[in-house]
C-alpha positions in Angstrom: -0.2 0.2 0.1 3.2 2.3 0.7 4.1 1.8 -2.7 0.9 2.8 -4.2 0.5 6.0 -1.8 3.9 7.1 -3.3 2.9 6.7 -7.0 -0.3 8.2 -6.2 1.6 11.2 -4.7 4.0 11.3 -7.6 1.3 11.4 -10.2 -0.6 14.2 -8.5 2.7 16.1 -7.9 3.5 15.7 -11.8 0.2 16.5 -12.9 0.2 19.7 -11.0 3.6 20.6 -12.4 2.5 20.5 -15.4 -0.5 22.6 -14.9 1.6 25.1 -13.1 3.9 25.5 -16.3 0.5 26.4 -18.4 -0.4 28.8 -15.7 3.2 30.0 -15.9 3.0 30.4 -19.8 -0.5 31.7 -19.9 -0.1 34.1 -17.0 3.4 34.9 -16.6 3.4 35.7 -13.2 6.4 33.8 -11.4 5.5 34.7 -8.2 1.7 34.0 -8.6 2.5 30.4 -9.5 5.0 30.1 -6.7 2.3 30.8 -4.2 -0.2 28.5 -5.9 2.4 26.0 -5.8 2.8 26.0 -2.2 -1.0 26.1 -1.4 -1.6 23.0 -3.4 1.5 21.1 -2.0 0.0 22.1 1.6 -2.9 20.4 0.2 -1.6 17.2 -1.2 0.5 17.1 2.3 -2.7 17.0 3.9 -4.5 14.6 1.6 -1.4 12.0 2.2 -1.8 12.3 6.2 -5.6 11.5 5.7 -5.0 8.6 3.7 -2.2 7.7 5.8 -4.3 8.3 9.2 -7.5 5.8 7.8 -5.5 3.3 5.7 -2.0 2.5 6.8 -1.4 4.9 10.0 2.2 5.9 10.4 3.3 3.8 7.5 3.0 7.6 5.4 6.7 8.2 7.1 8.3 5.6 4.7 6.4 7.4 2.0 7.4 11.5 2.8 
């Protein structure tokens, strides 16, 4: 399960990275992209914590 969570988190991060790349090309505001990047990174971190708490407990330390 830990490996599944790892690949799931990596997939989300890559998807957001591509999304931010498109936003950077369209908007051109680097600071705005970085701002939203930290927000979504925090959101994904909380999501991983929730999934770990309900499914595998403290095993998320091995993922992060």
